[in-house]
GULO-209467 format. One record per atom (N, C-alpha, C): residue in three letters; x, y, z. Coordinates in steps of 0.05 Angstrom, whole numbers, plus 32768, in hexadecimal, padded with zeros to 4 digits. Example, Ala and Ser with C-alpha at 12.3 -4.5 7.8 and 13.67 -1.06 7.14 Angstrom:
! GULO-209467
ALA81087F8E809C ALA80F67FA6809C ALA81087FBE809C SER81017FD3808E SER81117FEB808F SER81028001809D 
! end
This chain:
! GULO-209467
MET80DA80D37DFF MET80F180E47E08 MET80E780F67E20 ARG80F780F87E36 ARG80F281097E4C ARG80EF81287E46 GLU80D581357E4D GLU80D581527E49 GLU80E7815F7E58 GLU80F281777E4F GLU810581887E5D GLU80F181987E71 SER80FC819B7E8B SER80EC81A97E9F SER80E981C67E95 ALA80D281D17E9D ALA80CC81EE7E97 ALA80D981FF7EAA VAL80E181F37EC4 VAL80EB82057ED8 VAL810682047ED6 GLY811981EC7ED7 GLY813581EC7EDB GLY814181D37ED8 SER815481CD7EE6 SER816581B87EE8 SER815A819D7EF1 PHE8145819B7F01 PHE813B81867F0F PHE811C817C7F06 ASP811981677F01 ASP80FE815B7EFC ASP80F1815B7F1A ILE80FF81527F2E ILE80F281497F46 ILE810581527F5D VAL8100815F7F71 VAL811281627F86 VAL8100815A7FA0 GLY811081497FB0 GLY80FF81417FCA GLY810B814F7FE4 LEU80FC81537FF8 LEU81038160800E LEU80F981508027 GLY810D81498038 GLY80FF81388051 GLY8118812F8060 GLU81158119806E GLU8126810F8080 GLU812E80EF8074 PRO814880ED806A PRO815180D48063 PRO815980C5807B MET815A80A8807B MET8165809A808F MET8172807F8088 LEU81828076809B LEU818E80608097 LEU817E804580A2 GLU817680328090 GLU8162801E8095 GLU8173800380A0 PHE81677FF880B1 PHE816D7FDC80B7 PHE81597FC980BB SER81537FB980A7 SER813E7FA680A5 SER81457F8B80AB GLN81327F8080BF GLN81337F6980C9 GLN812C7F5380B0 LEU813F7F3E80AD LEU813B7F29809E LEU812E7F1280AC PRO81137F1080A4 PRO81037EFB80B3 PRO810E7EDE80B1 ASP811D7ED9809C ASP81257EBD8098 ASP81417EB980A4 SER814A7ECC80B5 SER81667EC880C0 SER81677EB380D9 GLY814C7EAD80E0 GLY814F7E9880F6 GLY814C7EA48112 ASP81607EB5811B ASP81637EC08137 ASP81547EDC8136 GLY814C7EE78120 GLY81417F01811F GLY81537F158127 ARG81707F0F8125 ARG81847F248131 ARG818F7F308115 THR81897F2880FB THR819A7F2D80E5 THR81887F4480D6 PHE81947F5980D3 PHE818E7F7180C5 PHE819D7F7C80AD LEU818A7F828099 LEU81937F8A807F LEU81977FAA8080 GLN81B07FB8807C GLN81B17FD0807A GLN81A87FDA805E GLY81957FED8063 GLY818D7FFC804A GLY8186801C804F PHE81778025803F PHE817280428043 PHE815380478042 GLY814D805E8050 GLY81308063804F GLY812C80828056 GLY81128089805C GLY810D80A4805D GLY80F680A98042 ASP80E080AE8048 ASP80CA80AD8033 ASP80D280BC801C THR80D980D9801E THR80E080E68007 THR80FA80E17FF8 SER810E80D38006 SER812780CD7FF7 SER812080B57FEB ASN811180A17FF5 ASN8108808A7FE8 ASN80FD80907FCB ALA80EB80A67FCC ALA80DA80A97FB5 ALA80EE80BB7FA3 ILE810380C77FAA ILE811480D37F99 ILE812580C17F8A VAL812C80AA7F9A VAL813C80957F8C VAL812F80857F77 ALA811180837F80 ALA80FF80747F6C ALA810180847F52 ALA80FB809D7F55 ALA80F880B17F3D ALA811280AF7F2D ALA812980B37F3D ALA814380AC7F2E ALA814680967F1E ARG813E807F7F29 ARG814080677F1A ARG812A80647F04 GLN811A80777F03 GLN810780787EE8 GLN8114808A7ED6 GLY812A809A7EDB GLY813780AC7EC8 GLY813380C67ECB ALA812480CE7EE3 ALA812080EA7EE9 ALA813980F97EF1 ARG813C81117EEF ARG815281227EFB ARG814B812B7F15 CYS815681207F28 CYS815081257F44 CYS816281317F54 GLY815981407F6A GLY816B814E7F7F GLY815B814A7F9B PHE816F814C7FAE PHE816281467FCA PHE816A815E7FDC VAL815A81647FEF VAL815F817B8001 VAL81588171801F THR816E8173802F THR816B8166804C THR81878170805B ALA818681688072 ALA81A181678082 ALA81A9814F808C LEU81C081488089 LEU81CE81308096 LEU81E1813980AD GLY81E4811F80BF GLY81F9812380D2 GLY8213811F80C7 CYS8228812680D1 CYS8244812580C8 CYS824B810880D5 ASP824180F580CB ASP824580DA80D5 ASP824480C580C2 PRO824B80AD80C9 PRO824C809880B0 PRO8230809380A0 PHE821C809680B3 PHE8202809280A4 PHE81FB80A78090 GLY820380C08092 GLY820180D78080 GLY820F80D2806B GLU822B80CA806E GLU823B80C48057 GLU822B80AC8047 ALA8221809A8054 ALA821780848044 ALA8201808D8030 LEU81F0809E8039 LEU81DA80AB802E LEU81E480B98016 LEU81F980C98019 LEU820480DA8006 LEU820E80C77FED ARG821980B17FF8 ARG8225809E7FE1 ARG820F80937FD0 LEU81F780897FE2 LEU81E180847FD3 LEU81D580927FBA TRP81D180AD7FC1 TRP81C880C17FB1 TRP81D980C57F9A GLU81F680C27FA0 GLU820980C67F89 GLU820580B17F78 ALA820580997F81 ALA81FF80817F6F ALA81E9807F7F60 GLU81D0808F7F6B GLU81B7808C7F5A GLU81B580A87F4C GLY81CE80B67F4B GLY81C880CF7F36 GLY81B980E67F44 VAL81B580E37F60 VAL81A580FB7F6D VAL81B381117F73 ASP81AD81297F6E ASP81BF81417F74 ASP81BB814A7F92 CYS81D5814B7F9D CYS81D6814E7FBA CYS81E2816A7FC2 SER81E1817E7FAF SER81E6819B7FB5 SER81D381A87FC8 GLY81BA819D7FCA GLY81A781A97FE1 GLY81A9819A7FFC VAL81BF81898000 VAL81C0817A801B VAL81D9818A802B ARG81CF81908044 ARG81E0819D8055 ARG81EE8187806C ARG8202818C8077 ARG820D8176808A ARG820B818980A5 ASP8204817A80BB ASP81FF818980D6 ASP8213817780E8 PRO8225818480F2 PRO823981748103 PRO823081748120 THR8217817E8125 THR8209817C813E THR81F5816A8143 ALA81ED815D812E ALA81D4814E8130 ALA81DB8135811E PRO81CF811E8128 PRO81D08106811D PRO81BF81008101 THR81C880EC80EE THR81B780E180DD THR81A280D180E8 GLY818980CF80E0 GLY817580BD80ED GLY817A80A180E0 ILE8172808F80F3 ILE8170807080EB ILE8153806680F2 TYR8152804F80E7 TYR8138803F80F1 TYR813E802180EA PHE8129801180F7 PHE812C7FF580F5 PHE810F7FEA80EC ILE810F7FD780DC ILE80F87FCA80D3 ILE80F97FAC80DE THR80E27FA380ED THR80E27F8C80F8 THR80C87F7E80EC HIS80C47F6480E6 HIS80B07F5880D9 HIS80A57F4480F0 GLY80887F4380F0 GLY80767F328103 GLY80627F2880F3 PRO804E7F1A8105 PRO80337F0F80F6 PRO80237F2380EC GLU80227F3E80F5 GLU80137F5380EB GLU80207F6780D8 GLY80387F5B80CC GLY80447F6E80BC GLY80617F7A80C5 HIS806A7F9180B7 HIS80817F9E80C0 HIS807E7FB280D5 THR80907FB480E8 THR80907FC980FC THR80A87FDB80F9 PHE80A27FF380FB PHE80BD800980F9 PHE80C280148114 THR80DD8014811D THR80E980218135 THR80FC8033812E TYR80F7804C8136 TYR81088061812C TYR811C806E8144 SER81308079813B SER81458087814B SER8149809E8139 ARG813A80B3813C ARG813C80C8812D ARG813980E78139 SER813480E28152 SER812F80FB8165 SER8148810F8161 GLY81478129815C GLY8159813A815B GLY816981388141 SER81648129812C SER817381238116 SER8179813E8106 ALA818C813F80F7 ALA8199815480E6 ALA8181815F80D9 ALA8173814E80CA ALA815E815680BA ALA8147816580C8 SER8141815C80E3 SER812B816D80F4 SER8136818980FC HIS8150818D80F4 HIS815A81AB80F8 HIS815681BC80E2 LEU814E81B180C9 LEU815081C280B2 LEU813981D380B0 GLY813C81ED80B2 GLY812681FF80B2 GLY8125820F8098 PRO81118220809A PRO810D82328082 PRO812482428078 GLU8135824F808A GLU814C825A8083 GLU8166824B8078 ASP81608231807B ASP817482208071 ASP817482138055 LEU816082198049 LEU8158820D802D LEU8167821A801A PRO817182078006 PRO817E820D7FEE PRO816C821A7FD9 GLU816682347FD9 GLU8151823D7FC9 GLU815782377FAB GLU8170823C7FA3 GLU817782397F88 GLU816C821B7F7E VAL817282097F8D VAL816E81ED7F89 VAL814D81EA7F85 LEU813D81F97F95 LEU812181F27F98 LEU811682027F7E LYS812482187F76 LYS811782277F60 LYS811D821A7F46 GLN812C82047F44 GLN813081F87F2D GLN812381DE7F25 THR811081D87F39 THR810381BF7F32 THR80E581BE7F28 ARG80DF81AA7F19 ARG80C581AB7F11 ARG80AF81A27F24 PHE80B881907F35 PHE80AA81837F4B PHE80B881857F65 LEU80AB818D7F79 LEU80B881877F94 LEU80A481727FA0 HIS80B2815D7FB1 HIS80A4814B7FBB HIS80AE814B7FDC VAL809581517FEC VAL809781518007 VAL807E813E8011 SER8081813D8031 SER806C812B8039 SER806881328058 GLY805381258061 GLY804C81298080 GLY80618124808D ILE8072810F808A ILE808C810A809B ILE809E81218098 SER80A1812C8081 SER80B28143807D SER80AF81578092 GLN8095815E8099 GLN808D817180AA GLN8086816780C6 ALA8088815180CA ALA8081814780E6 ALA8099814080F9 ILE80B1814380EE ILE80CD813F80FB ILE80D28153810E SER80C7816D810A SER80CB8185811A SER80BD819C8112 SER80B781AE8122 SER80AE81C98119 SER80BA81D88104 ARG80D681D8810A ARG80E981E580F5 ARG80E681D680DA ALA80E781BC80D8 ALA80E281AE80C1 ALA80CA81B680B1 CYS80B381B680C5 CYS809981BC80BB CYS809781D580AE ASP80A381E980B9 ASP80A2820780AD ASP80B482018094 GLY80CB81F48094 GLY80DD81F4807C GLY80CC81E98063 VAL80BC81D38066 VAL80AE81C98051 VAL809A81DC8045 PHE808D81ED8059 PHE80798202804B PHE808C8218803D ARG80A2821B8046 ARG80B482318039 ARG80BC8226801B ALA80C2820B801D ALA80CF82008006 ALA80B582007FEF MET809F81FA7FF9 MET808681F57FE8 MET808382107FDA ASP808582287FE9 ASP8082823F7FE3 ASP809582497FCC ILE80B082437FD2 ILE80C382487FBD ILE80BF823C7FA3 VAL80B8821D7FA2 VAL80B482107F8C VAL809D821E7F7C ARG808982227F88 ARG8071822A7F76 ARG807182487F6E LYS808382557F7C LYS808782737F72 LYS809B82727F59 ALA80AD825A7F57 ALA80BC82587F41 ALA80AE824D7F2D GLY809682457F2A GLY808C82347F19 GLY808882187F1B GLY8091820C7F30 GLY809281EF7F32 GLY807481E77F40 LYS807681CC7F45 LYS805C81C27F50 LYS806581B27F6A VAL805381AF7F7F VAL805981A17F93 VAL804881877F96 ALA805581747F9C ALA804881577FA1 ALA804781517FBE TYR8033814A7FCC TYR803481467FE6 TYR802C812B7FEF ASP803A811B7FFD ASP803081028007 ASP802781078026 THR800E8100802B THR800681048049 THR801780F3805D ASN801E80DC8058 ASN803380C98067 ASN803180D28084 LEU801B80C98090 LEU801280D080A9 LEU802280BB80BB ARG802E80C780D1 ARG803D80B780E7 ARG803480C58101 LEU802680B8810E LEU801780C28123 LEU802E80C2813D LYS804080B0813D LYS805580B18151 LYS806780C98151 LEU806480DB813A LEU807580F48138 LEU8067810A8142 TRP804A810C8140 TRP803B81248148 TRP8022811E814E PRO8017812E815F PRO7FF781298161 PRO7FE68129814D GLU7FCF81198151 GLU7FBD81188137 GLU7FB28131812E ALA7FA981418141 ALA7F9F815A813A ALA7FB0816F812F ARG7FCC816D8136 ARG7FDF8181812A ARG7FE48175810E ALA7FEA8159810E ALA7FEB814F80F2 ALA7FD7815780DB ARG7FBE815180E3 ARG7FA9815880D3 ARG7FAA817580C9 ALA7FAE818780DD ALA7FAE81A680D8 ALA7FC281A980C4 VAL7FDC81A480C8 VAL7FF481A980BA VAL7FF28199809D ILE7FEA8181809E ILE7FE781728086 ILE7FD281828072 HIS7FBC8184807C HIS7FA58191806D HIS7FAF81AC8060 GLU7FBE81BD8070 GLU7FC481D58069 GLU7FDC81D28052 ALA7FEE81BF8053 ALA800681BB8042 ALA7FF481AF8026 VAL7FE181A18027 VAL7FD48197800F VAL7FCB81B08001 ARG7FBE81C18011 ARG7FB081DA8005 ARG7FC881E87FF2 GLY7FDF81E67FFA GLY7FF581F37FEE GLY800381E27FD8 ALA7FF881CD7FD1 ALA800581BB7FBE ALA7FF481B77FA6 ASP800081A97F94 ASP7FF481A47F7A ASP7FEC81867F77 ILE7FF681767F82 ILE7FF481587F81 ILE7FF1814D7F9D ALA7FDC81417FA5 ALA7FD981337FBC ALA7FDC81157FBD LEU7FED810A7FCA LEU7FF680EB7FC5 LEU7FEE80DA7FE1 PRO7FD480DC7FE8 PRO7FCF80D08006 PRO7FCB80B38001 GLY7FD280A58017 GLY7FCC80878018 GLY7FB180868025 LEU7FA380738022 LEU7F87806C802B LEU7F89806E8049 ASP7F97805E8055 ASP7F98805B8073 ASP7F99807A807F ASP7FAF80888075 ASP7FB280A5807F ASP7F9C80B3807B ALA7F9280B28064 ALA7F7980C3805D ALA7F6080BD806C GLU7F5C80A58076 GLU7F47809E8088 GLU7F4980AB80A2 VAL7F6480AC80AB VAL7F6480BA80C4 VAL7F6380DA80C4 LEU7F6E80E280AD LEU7F70810080AA LEU7F57811180A0 THR7F4780FE8093 THR7F2A81088089 THR7F1580FC8099 GLY7F1A80EA80A5 GLY7EFF80DF80B2 GLY7EED80D180A3 MET7EF680CC8087 MET7EE780B9806F MET7EF380A3806B ASN7EE5808F8062 ASN7EEC80768056 ASN7EE7806E803B ASP7ED88082802F ASP7ED1807A8011 ASP7EE880897FFF PRO7EF5807A7FF1 PRO7F0B80857FE1 PRO7F0080A07FCE ASN7EE7809D7FC5 ASN7EDB80B37FB4 ASN7ED980CA7FC6 SER7ECE80C97FDC SER7ECC80E17FEE SER7EE380E97FF7 ILE7EFA80D87FF8 ILE7F1780E38002 ILE7F1E80F57FEC VAL7F1D80EC7FD2 VAL7F2E80F87FBE VAL7F1A81167FBA GLU7F0081157FC0 GLU7EEF812A7FBC GLU7EFA813F7FD1 PHE7F0181357FE9 PHE7F0B81477FFF PHE7F2781537FF7 TYR7F3881487FEA TYR7F5281517FE7 TYR7F5281647FCD LEU7F41815D7FB9 LEU7F3981707FA4 LEU7F30818A7FAF GLY7F1D81897FC1 GLY7F1281A17FCF GLY7F2881B07FDD LEU7F3D81A47FE5 LEU7F5181B97FEF LEU7F6481C67FDA GLY7F5E81C07FC3 GLY7F6B81D07FAD GLY7F7E81C67F9B VAL7F8681AC7FA1 VAL7F9C819C7F90 VAL7F8B81987F77 GLU7F9E81957F61 GLU7F9481907F48 GLU7F9181737F40 LEU7FA181637F51 LEU7FA181477F4D LEU7FA481367F67 VAL7F9681227F6A VAL7F9781107F81 VAL7F9A80F67F7A VAL7FAD80E77F86 VAL7FB380CD7F82 VAL7FB280BE7F9D LEU7F9980B27FA1 LEU7F9980A37FB6 LEU7FA280877FB8 LYS7FB080807FC7 LYS7FC380657FC7 LYS7FB080517FD5 LEU7FAD803A7FCC LEU7F9980267FD6 LEU7FA9800D7FDC GLY7FC1800D7FDC GLY7FCF7FF37FE5 GLY7FD17FE27FC7 ALA7FCA7FC97FCF ALA7FCB7FB47FBD ALA7FB37FB87FA9 GLU7FA17FC97FAF GLU7F8B7FCD7F9D GLU7F8F7FE57F85 GLY7FA87FEE7F8B GLY7FB180077F78 GLY7FAC80217F7F VAL7FA380337F71 VAL7F9E804F7F77 VAL7F8480597F6A LEU7F7A80707F77 LEU7F62807D7F6C LEU7F7280987F62 VAL7F6F809F7F46 VAL7F7B80B47F3E VAL7F6480C87F38 ALA7F6480E07F40 ALA7F4E80F47F3D ALA7F5881117F35 THR7F4A811F7F23 THR7F4E81387F1F THR7F2F81437F1E GLU7F2D815C7F1C GLU7F0F81697F18 GLU7EFF815A7F00 ALA7F1181547EEC ALA7F03814C7ED3 ALA7F00812D7ED0 ARG7F12811D7EDD ARG7F1281037ED8 ARG7F1880F37EF3 ARG7F1180DA7EF4 ARG7F1680CC7F0C ARG7F1880AD7F03 GLU7F2F80A17F09 GLU7F2F80837F02 GLU7F4280747F17 ARG7F3680597F1C ARG7F4780487F2F ARG7F59803B7F1C ILE7F7380387F22 ILE7F86802C7F14 ILE7F9080137F23 ALA7F8A7FFC7F1A ALA7F907FE07F28 ALA7FAD7FDD7F31 GLY7FB07FD27F48 GLY7FCE7FC87F4C GLY7FD47FAE7F3F PHE7FEA7FA77F42 PHE7FF87F8E7F38 PHE80007F7E7F4C PRO7FF37F627F4A PRO7FFB7F4B7F5B PRO80157F417F5C VAL80227F417F72 VAL80407F387F72 VAL80427F297F8A ALA805B7F1B7F8D ALA80607F0A7FA7 ALA806C7F1C7FBA ALA805E7F2F7FC6 ALA806C7F467FD7 ALA80747F377FF4 VAL80897F427FFA VAL809B7F3C8013 VAL809D7F538027 ASP809D7F6A801D ASP80A57F82802C ASP809A7F9A801E ALA80837FA68026 ALA80787FBE801C ALA80817FD68029 SER80937FD78038 SER809C7FF08048 SER80A0800A8039 GLY80AC8007801E GLY80B08020800F GLY80A480217FF8 ALA808A80107FF4 ALA807A80117FDC ALA806C80297FD4 GLY806480377FE8 GLY805580537FE5 GLY806780677FD7 ASP808180657FE6 ASP8094807A7FDD ASP80A080757FC2 CYS80A3805C7FBB CYS80A980567F9F CYS8094805D7F8C PHE807C80587F93 PHE806680637F81 PHE806A80817F7B ASP806A808F7F91 ASP806D80AD7F8F ASP808280B57F7C GLY809C80AA7F7F GLY80B080AD7F6D GLY80AE80A87F4F ALA80A380917F4B ALA80A080877F31 ALA808980997F23 PHE8072809E7F34 PHE805D80AD7F27 PHE806780C87F22 LEU807680D67F30 LEU808080F17F2B LEU809380F47F15 ALA80A380DC7F13 ALA80BA80DB7EFC ALA80A880DB7EE0 GLU808F80C87EE2 GLU808280C77ECA GLU807380E37EC3 LEU806980EF7ED8 LEU805E81097ECF LEU8073811F7EC5 ALA808B811A7ECF ALA80A0812E7EC8 ALA80A7812A7EAD GLY80A4810D7EA5 GLY80AC81067E88 GLY809581097E73 GLY807E81177E7D GLY806B811D7E6C GLY805481087E6A THR805280F77E7C THR803C80E27E7B THR802380EA7E88 ASP800D80E87E81 ASP7FF480F17E91 ASP7FF280E27EAC ALA7FE580EA7EC0 ALA7FE280E17ED8 ALA7FD980C37ED5 PHE7FC580BC7EC7 PHE7FB980A37EC9 PHE7FCB808D7EBE THR7FDA80907EA9 THR7FED80817EA0 THR800680807EB5 ALA800B80927EBE ALA802280947ED3 ALA801E80857EE9 ALA800080837EF3 ALA7FFB80757F09 ALA7FFF80597F05 ARG7FF580527EED ARG7FFB80307EE5 ARG8018802A7EEA PHE802A803E7EDC PHE804780377EDB PHE805280357EF9 ALA8047804B7F0D ALA805080497F27 ALA804780347F34 ASN802C802C7F2E ASN802280117F3D ASN80357FF87F36 ALA803E7FF67F1E ALA80517FDF7F18 ALA806C7FE17F28 ALA80767FFC7F29 ALA808F80017F35 ALA808B7FFB7F56 ALA807880037F61 ALA806F7FF97F7E ALA806F7FE17F83 ALA805F7FD07F71 ALA805A7FB77F75 ALA80747FA57F74 LEU80867FAF7F62 LEU80A57FA37F62 LEU80B17FA77F77 SER80AE7FBF7F84 SER80BF7FC57F9A SER80B77FB67FB5 THR80A27FA57FB5 THR80997F957FCB THR80A57F787FCC THR80B37F737FB7 THR80BD7F597FB5 THR80D77F507FC0 ASP80E17F667FD0 ASP80FD7F607FD9 ASP80FA7F727FF5 TYR810D7F708009 TYR810C7F7D8020 TYR811F7F97801C GLY81127FAB802C GLY81207FC6802E GLY810D7FD9801E ALA81137FF38023 ALA810680088017 ALA811080107FFB VAL812880107FF8 VAL8139801D7FE3 VAL814280057FCF ALA81517FEE7FDA ALA815B7FDC7FC9 ALA814C7FD07FB6 PRO81307FC97FBD PRO811D7FBC7FAA PRO81117FD17F92 ILE81167FEB7F96 ILE81097FFD7F86 ILE81127FF57F68 PRO81007FF17F55 PRO81057FE57F39 PRO810E80007F29 ARG81217FF97F18 ARG812B800C7F01 ARG8113800C7EEA ARG8115801F7EDA ARG810380237EC2 ARG810080097EB3 ALA81177FFF7EAC ALA81147FE77E9A ALA81067FCE7EA8 ASP810D7FCE7EC1 ASP80FC7FBA7ED1 ASP80DE7FBE7ECE VAL80D77FD57ED5 VAL80B97FDE7ED3 VAL80AB7FD77EB7 GLU80BB7FE27EA3 GLU80B37FDA7E89 GLU80B07FC17E80 ARG80C17FB07E87 ARG80C37F947E84 ARG80A87F857E93 PHE80A67F8E7EAC PHE80917F837EBB PHE80767F887EAD LEU80737FA37EA5 LEU80597FAB7E96 LEU80557F997E7D ALA806D7F9B7E6F ALA80697F8A7E56 ALA805F7F6E7E59 GLU806A7F617E73 GLU805F7F477E78 GLU80437F437E80 GLN80377F5A7E8A GLN801B7F5C7E8E GLN80077F5A7E77 LYS80127F637E62 LYS80037F657E4A LYS80067F4A7E3C SER801A7F3A7E3F SER801D7F217E31 SER800E7F087E3D 
! end
């Protein structure tokens, strides 16, 4: 049975930039066929959390355009509360394209000046943020503009003062901001968070280290209580001051890993909100993330709880 939140109405609220996704289908022959889907790291994570049964909300701004309407329909269908979503008639909803080649998938974005990038500290729905047990934000949430960066810091402060916790995924995108600024902002944000969810590739750039144990020591040293270092197909390294354990990944026939890290974040936070310990939650989230790579797109392949539980049961048989 899911625990009631100690804070309010939501288990998890995400904040960031949602986008419309157009993913190339490699088997289309001419390379011109794209599957329309949805993306944006924190939105993906919130959908993943909702599909595991968590009570979720999302905070962002959307353009008054068909892409914004499509995202609202997605969240409504997934049971994600949209009372923290603003509409901006002066700016568009962002979109991006995924193409596939010999070296994997490539992202091409059309997001400059998006509605979400205009969302600043004074635009935040404080009552929504005060009611959540976990706030989920990321480096991308802060990289899209200086206003958005300040907005994330303000949201973190609101949630923690209200008794909630902050989960931060470094999600480094150097096309959005210079490396030195990214490093400074992300490190400062992690200092103000409770849970750090870096990926290994990001962490190697941000910390200058390549040993996973040294990396988790670095993030624990910034003051977070829990670090979950994502190692791709190798699983994750989960660390607190008292315990450290590598949780193995699950082998699957992967075709598109574009949203796997986001799926992991959402499933992991949903399990924490339900009262599961971090190490058990990481195994569940590894399974969810593995399943999310078996089809194309960031959102469509995200599994529901019954799918994850079935998959885990099969691993034991």
